[in-house]
C-alpha positions in Angstrom: -7.9 17.9 58.8 -5.6 15.9 56.5 -7.4 12.5 57.1 -10.8 14.2 56.4 -9.4 15.8 53.2 -7.9 12.5 52.1 -11.2 10.7 52.7 -13.0 13.4 50.8 -10.6 13.1 47.8 -11.0 9.3 47.9 -14.8 9.5 47.8 -14.7 12.1 45.0 -12.3 9.9 43.0 -14.5 6.8 43.4 -17.7 8.8 42.5 -16.0 10.3 39.5 -14.9 6.9 38.2 -18.3 5.4 38.7 -20.0 8.3 36.9 -17.6 8.0 33.9 -18.2 4.2 33.8 -21.9 4.7 33.9 -21.8 7.4 31.2 -19.7 5.1 28.9 -22.2 2.2 29.4 -25.2 4.4 28.6 -23.6 5.8 25.5 -22.7 2.3 24.2 -26.2 1.1 25.0 -27.7 4.0 23.1 -25.3 3.4 20.2 -26.4 -0.2 19.9 -30.1 0.8 20.0 -29.5 3.3 17.2 -27.8 0.5 15.1 -30.8 -1.8 15.7 -33.2 1.0 14.7 -31.2 1.7 11.6 -31.2 -2.0 10.9 -35.0 -2.3 11.0 -35.5 0.9 9.0 -32.8 0.4 6.3 -32.4 -3.4 6.3 -29.0 -3.3 7.8 -27.1 -5.9 5.9 -24.4 -7.0 8.3 -25.9 -10.5 8.7 -27.6 -10.8 5.3 -25.1 -9.7 2.7 -22.2 -12.0 2.1 -19.2 -11.2 -0.1 -15.7 -12.4 -0.7 -12.6 -10.3 -1.5 -10.2 -13.0 -2.9 -10.5 -15.0 0.3 -13.2 -15.2 3.0 -10.6 -15.3 5.8 -7.2 -14.3 4.4 -4.3 -15.7 6.4 -2.9 -12.4 7.6 0.8 -12.0 8.6 1.6 -12.6 12.3 2.3 -9.2 13.7 4.0 -8.8 17.1 7.3 -7.4 18.5 9.7 -10.3 18.3 12.8 -11.4 16.4 10.9 -11.8 13.2 9.6 -8.2 13.4 13.1 -6.8 13.9 14.4 -8.8 10.9 11.5 -7.6 8.7 12.0 -4.0 9.9 15.8 -4.2 9.0 15.0 -5.6 5.5 12.6 -2.7 4.8 14.8 -0.1 6.3 17.7 -1.4 4.1 15.5 -0.5 1.1 14.6 2.9 2.5 18.1 3.8 3.6 20.3 2.3 0.8 23.7 3.0 2.4 25.7 4.5 5.2 26.8 7.4 3.0 23.4 8.0 1.4 21.4 11.2 1.7 18.8 9.2 3.8 21.5 8.2 6.3 22.6 11.8 6.4 19.1 13.0 7.4 18.9 10.2 10.0 22.2 11.5 11.4 20.7 15.1 11.3 17.8 13.9 13.4 20.2 12.4 15.9 22.2 15.6 16.1 19.0 17.7 16.5 17.9 15.3 19.3 21.3 15.8 21.1 21.0 19.5 20.6 17.5 19.5 22.0 18.5 17.5 25.1 21.4 19.9 25.7 18.9 22.8 25.3 16.7 21.1 27.9 19.6 20.9 30.3 20.5 24.5 29.7 16.9 25.6 30.2 16.8 23.7 33.5 20.0 25.3 34.7 19.2 28.8 33.5 15.6 28.6 34.8 17.0 27.6 38.2 19.4 30.6 38.2 16.6 33.0 37.2 14.3 31.8 40.0 17.1 31.9 42.5 17.7 35.6 41.6 14.0 36.2 42.1 14.0 34.5 45.5 17.1 36.4 46.5 15.5 39.7 45.3 18.6 40.5 43.1 17.0 42.6 40.4 20.2 43.4 38.3 21.2 39.7 38.2 17.6 38.7 37.4 17.6 41.1 34.4 20.9 39.9 33.1 20.0 36.2 33.3 16.5 36.9 31.8 18.1 38.8 28.8 20.5 35.9 28.2 17.5 33.5 28.4 15.6 35.5 25.8 18.6 35.8 23.5 19.0 32.0 23.4 15.3 31.2 22.7 15.6 31.8 18.9 18.4 29.3 18.7 16.3 26.7 20.6 13.4 27.4 18.3 15.6 26.7 15.3 16.8 23.4 16.9 13.2 22.3 17.4 12.2 23.1 13.9 15.3 21.5 12.3 14.3 18.4 14.2 10.8 18.6 12.7 12.1 19.2 9.2 14.6 16.3 9.4 12.0 13.9 10.7 9.6 14.9 7.9 12.4 14.5 5.3 13.3 11.1 6.6 9.7 10.0 6.3 9.4 11.3 2.7 12.7 9.7 1.7 11.7 6.4 3.3 8.4 6.4 1.5 10.0 7.4 -1.8 12.5 4.6 -1.8 10.2 1.9 -0.5 7.4 2.9 -2.9 9.8 3.0 -5.9 11.2 -0.4 -4.9 7.7 -2.0 -4.6 6.5 -0.4 -7.8 9.5 -1.7 -9.6 8.7 -5.2 -8.5 4.9 -4.7 -9.0 5.3 -3.5 -12.5 8.1 -5.9 -13.6 6.8 -8.0 -16.4 3.2 -9.0 -15.7 3.5 -9.2 -11.9 0.6 -6.7 -11.4 -1.6 -9.0 -13.5 -0.5 -12.2 -11.7 -1.1 -10.7 -8.3 -4.7 -9.9 -9.1 -5.5 -12.9 -11.3 -3.2 -15.8 -10.4 -2.3 -15.3 -6.8 -4.8 -15.1 -3.8 -2.5 -14.0 -1.0 -2.8 -10.2 -1.5 -6.4 -9.0 -1.7 -5.9 -5.2 -2.1 -2.4 -4.3 -3.5 -3.5 -0.7 -4.0 -4.2 -0.3 -0.2 -0.8 -1.8 0.6 1.1 0.3 -2.0 -0.4 3.6 -0.9 -1.8 3.8 2.7 0.1 1.0 4.3 3.5 2.1 3.0 2.8 5.7 4.1 1.7 4.6 7.6 4.7 2.3 7.9 7.1 5.2 7.1 5.2 7.6 9.4 5.2 5.1 12.3 8.8 4.3 11.7 10.1 7.9 11.9 7.8 8.7 14.8 9.1 5.7 16.7 12.7 6.7 15.9 12.3 10.2 17.4 10.1 8.9 20.3 12.7 6.3 21.3 16.0 8.1 20.5 15.1 11.3 22.4 14.0 9.6 25.6 16.9 7.1 25.4 19.4 10.0 25.0 17.7 11.9 27.9 17.9 8.8 30.1 21.7 8.5 29.4 22.3 12.2 30.1 20.2 12.5 33.2 21.4 9.2 34.6 25.0 10.4 34.3 24.3 13.8 35.8 22.2 12.3 38.7 24.6 9.4 39.4 27.6 11.8 39.6 25.8 14.1 42.1 23.2 11.9 43.9 24.7 8.4 43.6 23.6 5.4 41.6 20.6 4.4 43.8 18.2 7.0 42.5 18.6 6.5 38.7 18.9 2.7 39.2 15.5 2.6 40.8 14.0 4.5 37.9 15.7 2.3 35.3 14.5 -0.9 37.1 11.0 0.5 37.0 11.3 1.2 33.3 12.4 -2.4 32.5 9.6 -3.9 34.6 6.8 -1.6 33.4 8.0 -1.8 29.8 8.0 -5.6 29.8 4.5 -5.7 31.4 3.0 -3.2 29.0 4.6 -4.8 25.9 3.0 -8.1 26.9 -0.4 -6.4 27.3 -0.1 -4.7 23.9 0.5 -7.9 21.8 -3.0 -7.8 20.2 -2.4 -4.3 18.7 -0.3 -5.7 15.9 -3.0 -8.2 14.8 -5.7 -5.6 15.2 -3.8 -3.1 13.1 -3.4 -5.7 10.3 -7.1 -6.5 10.3 -8.1 -2.8 10.3 -5.9 -2.2 7.2 -7.4 -5.2 5.5 -10.9 -4.1 6.1 -10.1 -0.6 5.0 -8.8 -2.2 1.8 -11.9 -4.2 1.3 -14.1 -1.1 1.7 -12.0 0.8 -0.8 -12.1 -2.1 -3.2 -15.9 -2.3 -3.1 -16.2 1.4 -3.7 -13.8 1.2 -6.7 -15.8 -1.7 -8.2 -18.9 0.5 -8.1 -17.1 3.2 -10.1 -15.6 0.7 -12.5 -18.9 -1.0 -13.2 -21.2 2.0 -12.9 -22.8 1.6 -16.3 -23.7 -2.1 -15.9 -25.0 -1.5 -12.4 -27.1 1.4 -13.7 -28.6 -0.7 -16.5 -29.6 -3.4 -13.9 -30.8 -0.7 -11.4 -28.6 -2.4 -8.9 -28.0 0.6 -6.7 -29.9 -0.8 -3.7 -28.0 -4.1 -3.8 -24.7 -2.3 -4.1 -25.6 0.0 -1.3 -26.3 -3.1 0.9 -22.9 -4.5 0.0 -21.1 -1.2 0.8 -23.0 -0.9 4.1 -22.0 -4.5 5.0 -18.4 -3.8 4.3 -18.5 -0.5 6.2 -20.3 -2.2 9.1 -17.5 -4.8 9.4 -14.9 -2.0 9.3 -16.7 0.2 11.9 -17.3 -2.7 14.2 -13.7 -3.6 14.2 -12.5 0.0 14.6 -14.9 0.3 17.6 -13.4 -2.8 19.2 -9.9 -1.6 18.5 -10.8 1.8 20.0 -12.2 0.2 23.2 -9.0 -1.8 23.5 -6.8 1.2 22.9 -8.8 3.2 25.5 -8.3 0.4 28.0 -4.6 0.2 27.2 -4.5 4.0 27.4 -5.7 3.9 31.0 -3.1 1.3 31.9 -0.4 3.2 30.0 -1.1 6.5 31.7 -1.3 4.9 35.1 1.9 2.8 34.8 3.9 4.9 32.3 3.1 8.3 33.6 1.6 8.6 37.1 3.2 5.7 38.8 6.5 6.7 37.1 6.1 10.2 38.7 5.5 8.6 42.2 8.6 6.5 41.7 10.4 9.6 40.7 9.3 11.5 43.9 10.5 8.6 46.0 13.7 8.3 44.1 14.6 12.0 44.5 13.8 11.9 48.2 16.4 9.1 48.9 19.5 11.2 49.2 17.7 13.9 51.2 16.7 11.4 53.9 20.1 9.9 54.2 22.5 11.1 56.8 25.8 12.5 55.8 24.9 12.7 52.1 26.9 15.3 50.2 23.7 17.0 49.0 22.8 17.8 52.6 25.9 19.8 53.2 25.5 23.6 53.1 22.7 26.0 53.9 19.0 25.2 53.5 19.1 27.5 50.5 21.8 25.3 48.9 19.7 22.2 49.7 16.6 23.8 48.1 18.6 24.7 45.0 20.0 21.2 44.8 16.6 19.6 45.2 15.1 22.0 42.7 17.8 21.3 40.0 18.0 17.5 40.6 14.3 17.3 41.1 13.7 18.8 37.7 16.3 16.5 36.2 14.6 13.5 37.8 11.2 14.7 36.6 12.7 14.9 33.1 14.1 11.4 33.6 10.7 10.1 34.7 9.1 11.7 31.6 11.8 10.1 29.4 11.2 6.7 30.9 7.4 7.2 30.6 7.8 8.1 26.9 10.1 5.1 26.3 7.6 2.8 28.0 4.7 4.2 26.0 6.8 4.0 22.8 6.2 0.2 23.0 2.7 1.0 21.9 3.9 2.6 18.7 6.3 -0.3 18.2 3.5 -2.8 18.4 1.5 -0.8 15.9 4.6 -0.5 13.6 4.8 -4.3 13.8 1.4 -4.5 12.1 2.4 -2.2 9.2 5.8 -4.0 8.9 4.1 -7.3 8.6 1.7 -6.0 5.9 4.4 -4.4 3.8 6.7 -7.4 4.2 4.0 -9.7 3.1 3.5 -7.6 -0.1 7.3 -7.7 -0.7 7.4 -11.5 -0.3 4.6 -12.1 -2.7 6.1 -9.8 -5.3 9.4 -11.6 -5.0 7.6 -15.0 -5.4 5.6 -13.8 -8.5 8.7 -12.4 -10.1 10.3 -15.9 -10.0 7.2 -17.6 -11.3 5.8 -18.9 -8.0 2.2 -18.2 -7.1 -0.3 -19.6 -4.6 -3.9 -20.0 -5.4 -6.8 -22.0 -3.9 -7.6 -24.5 -6.6 -11.2 -25.5 -7.3 -10.1 -28.7 -8.9 -7.6 -31.1 -7.2 -4.9 -31.9 -9.7 -2.3 -33.4 -7.4 -2.5 -36.9 -9.0 -3.3 -35.6 -12.6 -0.5 -36.3 -15.1 -1.2 -33.0 -16.8 1.5 -31.3 -14.9 1.9 -28.3 -12.7 2.0 -24.5 -13.3 5.3 -23.7 -14.9 6.2 -27.2 -16.1 5.9 -26.3 -19.7 8.5 -24.4 -21.8 8.3 -21.2 -23.7 10.8 -20.8 -26.6 11.3 -17.4 -28.3 11.5 -17.7 -32.1 10.6 -15.2 -34.8 7.8 -15.6 -37.4 6.2 -18.8 -35.9 3.7 -19.7 -33.3 3.7 -23.4 -32.3 1.8 -25.3 -29.6 3.2 -28.7 -29.0 1.0 -30.8 -26.6 0.2 -27.8 -24.5 -2.8 -28.2 -22.0 -5.2 -25.3 -21.7 -5.7 -25.0 -17.9 -7.3 -22.1 -16.0 -5.7 -20.7 -12.8 -8.5 -22.5 -10.9 -7.4 -25.9 -12.3 -10.2 -26.3 -14.9 -8.8 -28.3 -17.9 -10.3 -26.9 -21.1 -8.1 -28.9 -23.5 -5.8 -31.8 -22.5 -3.3 -31.3 -25.3 -3.3 -28.5 -28.0 -1.0 -28.9 -31.0 -0.8 -26.6 -34.0 1.6 -24.4 -35.9 1.1 -21.0 -37.5 3.8 -19.3 -39.6 3.9 -15.7 -40.7 1.3 -15.0 -43.3 -1.1 -17.7 -42.1 -4.0 -15.7 -40.7 -6.1 -17.8 -38.3 -9.7 -17.4 -37.3 -10.3 -18.7 -33.7 -13.9 -19.7 -33.0 -16.0 -21.7 -30.5 -18.5 -21.2 -27.7 -17.9 -19.1 -24.6 -15.6 -20.9 -22.1 -14.0 -23.1 -24.7 -10.5 -21.8 -24.2 -10.1 -18.9 -26.7 -9.1 -16.4 -24.0 -7.0 -19.0 -22.3 -5.0 -19.6 -25.5 -4.3 -15.9 -25.9 -3.3 -15.5 -22.2 -0.8 -18.3 -22.6 0.5 -16.7 -25.8 0.9 -13.4 -23.9 2.7 -15.2 -21.1 0.0 -14.0 -18.6 -0.8 -17.6 -17.5 1.8 -20.3 -16.8 2.3 -23.2 -19.2 1.3 -26.5 -17.4 3.1 -28.7 -20.0 4.4 -29.1 -23.5 6.2 -26.4 -25.4 5.1 -23.0 -26.7 7.2 -21.5 -29.5 6.4 -17.8 -30.1 8.0 -14.5 -31.0 9.3 -12.3 -28.2 6.7 -10.3 -26.3 7.4 -7.1 -28.3 6.5 -8.8 -31.5 3.1 -10.1 -30.4 0.3 -7.5 -30.0 -3.1 -8.0 -28.4 -6.2 -5.8 -29.0 -9.3 -6.6 -26.9 -12.9 -5.8 -27.6 -12.7 -2.8 -25.2 -9.4 -1.2 -25.9 -7.5 0.6 -23.1 -7.1 4.4 -23.4 -4.2 5.7 -21.3 -4.0 9.0 -19.5 -2.2 11.5 -21.7 -2.3 13.2 -25.1 -3.9 12.0 -28.3 -0.5 11.0 -29.6 -0.1 8.8 -26.5 -3.3 6.8 -27.5 -1.8 5.8 -30.8 1.8 5.0 -29.7 0.9 3.4 -26.4 2.8 1.9 -24.5 5.6 4.1 -26.0 6.2 7.6 -24.8 6.9 10.5 -27.2 10.6 10.3 -26.3 10.6 6.6 -27.3 8.9 7.4 -30.6 11.5 10.0 -31.4 14.3 7.6 -30.4 13.0 4.9 -32.6 13.0 7.4 -35.5 10.6 5.3 -37.6 7.5 7.5 -37.1 6.8 11.2 -36.9 3.5 13.0 -36.2 2.9 13.2 -40.0 3.1 9.4 -40.1 0.7 9.1 -37.2 -1.7 11.3 -39.2 -1.6 8.7 -42.0 -2.4 5.9 -39.6 -5.5 7.9 -38.4 -6.5 8.3 -42.0 -6.2 4.5 -42.6 -8.8 3.9 -39.8 -10.9 6.9 -41.0 -10.2 9.1 -37.9 -8.3 11.8 -39.7 -10.9 14.4 -38.5 -10.1 13.6 -34.8 -7.2 15.9 -34.7 -9.2 18.9 -35.7 -12.2 18.0 -33.7 -10.3 17.6 -30.4 -8.2 20.7 -31.0 -11.4 22.8 -31.4 -13.0 21.3 -28.2 -9.9 21.8 -26.1 -8.5 25.4 -26.2 -5.5 24.7 -23.9 -3.7 22.4 -26.3 -3.7 21.7 -30.0 -3.2 18.8 -32.3 -1.4 15.7 -31.1 -0.8 17.4 -27.7 -4.5 17.6 -26.9 -5.1 16.1 -23.4 -8.5 14.7 -22.6 -10.2 11.8 -20.7 -10.2 9.6 -23.8 -12.1 6.8 -22.3 -15.1 9.1 -22.1 -14.4 11.4 -25.1 -14.1 8.7 -27.7 -17.0 6.5 -28.8 -16.8 2.7 -28.7 -16.1 2.5 -32.5 -13.5 5.3 -32.3 -11.7 3.5 -29.5 -11.5 0.3 -31.5 -10.2 2.2 -34.5 -7.6 4.0 -32.4 -6.5 0.5 -31.2 -6.1 -0.6 -34.8 -4.0 2.5 -35.5 -1.9 1.5 -32.5 -1.4 -1.9 -34.1 -0.3 -0.3 -37.3 2.2 1.9 -35.4 3.9 -1.0 -33.7 3.7 -3.3 -36.8 4.3 -6.6 -34.9 4.8 -10.0 -36.4 1.6 -11.4 -35.0 -1.6 -9.6 -33.7 -4.3 -11.1 -31.6 -7.6 -9.4 -32.4 -10.3 -10.3 -29.8 -13.6 -9.1 -31.3 -11.8 -5.7 -31.6 -13.9 -4.5 -34.6 -17.4 -5.3 -33.3 -18.3 -1.6 -33.2 -16.8 -0.7 -36.5 -18.6 -0.7 -39.9 -17.9 -3.5 -42.3 -16.2 -1.3 -44.9 -13.8 0.3 -42.4 -13.1 -3.2 -41.0 -12.3 -4.5 -44.5 -9.8 -1.7 -45.2 -8.1 -2.2 -41.8 -7.7 -6.0 -42.3 -6.4 -5.4 -45.8 -3.7 -3.1 -44.5 -2.6 -5.8 -42.0 -2.0 -8.1 -44.9 0.0 -5.4 -46.7 2.0 -4.7 -43.6 2.8 -8.4 -43.1 1.0 -8.6 -39.8 -0.2 -12.2 -39.2 -3.6 -12.3 -37.4 -5.2 -14.4 -34.8 -8.8 -13.2 -34.9 -11.8 -14.0 -32.6 -14.9 -12.8 -34.4 -18.3 -14.0 -35.4 -18.5 -11.8 -38.5 -18.8 -13.8 -41.7 -17.2 -10.9 -43.6 -13.8 -11.6 -42.0 -13.4 -15.1 -43.4 -11.9 -13.8 -46.6 -9.0 -12.3 -44.6 -8.0 -15.6 -43.1 -6.6 -18.9 -44.4 -7.0 -21.2 -41.4 -9.4 -21.7 -38.5 -9.0 -23.1 -35.0 -12.3 -24.3 -33.7 -12.9 -25.4 -30.1 -16.1 -27.2 -29.2 -16.0 -26.4 -25.4 -15.8 -30.1 -24.5 -12.0 -30.5 -24.8 -11.9 -31.2 -28.6 -10.6 -28.9 -31.3 -9.7 -28.9 -35.0 -7.1 -26.8 -36.9 -7.8 -26.7 -40.7 -7.6 -24.5 -43.8 -10.6 -22.5 -44.6 -12.2 -23.9 -47.8 -14.1 -21.5 -50.1 -17.4 -23.3 -49.3 -16.9 -23.4 -45.5 -20.1 -22.8 -43.6 -20.4 -20.6 -40.6 -18.5 -21.8 -37.5 -19.9 -22.4 -34.1 -20.1 -19.2 -32.0 
């Protein structure tokens, strides 16, 4: 009967495996057919649409479980857990204590469960009731232990994420690092993805790994001790040997997971970036009626992402089969064999006594061995989570390394022009000297981050009170000049003498409106607390600034339209609420509030009427604000004494404006 049953089970297993394989093959074939149909119907763009996010093939960080991974993990955890006596370390200790308590609860449950079942087999009703009541009375405590463990793990994750995010944001928003990362450096394509999703997944994976490794490791220590003291060392040694062998084999097979995780997060970032570009440039795209083209680009990015996720899923399923087979089922078989060893040895202490005693011993130690096998299986499978963690660790470490480089003035960029043998210098070779009431360029080359040389050597000097009109064709270097003045771009050579950053103010053609109140728009980047601390301005003074730019009605208008807040505390989406001309006038009021030594006005009054523009420029002269103005309006000449004209071919001239000067080149 047994051979027939065994042969039947074998046939059924083979038939089931073949059926499942055939079903998977059919589903994949139908999925591919659907993609082809969709491709012909909707012009699937996977092979037609090309796009680049910073780099075509970014050099992703090498992600695998090795010495470098543990070093990177230690560095990140030292940020998340700042000290031995910190609150974070306390919660980590609480997790460890909860894990110990849970393991002790498991031992107690095994022991008490065995006693309850023994009383049932012996038909001892009073003893059964007594033990059952004790079991029920202890369950609330065990429930508390389990939920304290969940709470402490969640709190560790939150604190890790809080500390690492704060550290990275401090580095990201130090000086102009956020600008340099997006405009000067090409190593990080999507910092928003890294700062949000990747940090969160790193912290989640890290805490999960801690609990998934610590608990099985503790269980192994406890059960090995208990089993060794009662059954001898051969049984647990066999299990531990299997754990080492299986763990090493599975870790080797899982190596691609780290790289696949890094690539998945990069493609997720690309897809998010393309969606955000559509939102940012919605008006321009709508004017061009480019929705179809943008849809194709989005579908191309989504197709790359889904294709990779599908490959990753297939790999994980394959690894899941191997993991379950080796880490779970074979471990159970090894466990059965290991627990049988003392029972088939002659003169073993466990064989002494009645069959009832042997059964009780087998039941108790068997349960312990099953728990040991489960712990070993979980520890073996934890390698899968560790490999995944290696991917997130590499991503976050790469972001941290780039931030550190940018904060010391080091950046890497793929240059369009080879300047290795050019005597013009390298990024950062020039000097910046802080000095009040003067802007001086002494033999400073204007070079773009891509290496394009706009002007070989630029030399001029502007003192306070010398308003300068900057003119020239597009691409001649006007914006490059201002970016060097603002210290956004590195100086390749020569010396730039300028006031400190806080005494130089820039107003673009499309001013930025921050999230917040109406007051915040005028005093940006100050907060209300900083305005009060300075003590130079009050709300009444801000009202006068609005009157200067003829926006005095704005307070009353926005208060009436927003019933929840009044006056300067009115909160709205100011980018949409204000018209183009109103935003430009708010930006001029912002300039009057800060009253810097020098102001760079880049076509910042193009949507303002000539009479309002004239009054604003006249106030700048009265407030001793020296102007660098880019404008094509002839009406502004009278507010400037000098002009800096660039011809777009590397030449320039800096001269006083004569009364009969003709219109400059645009």
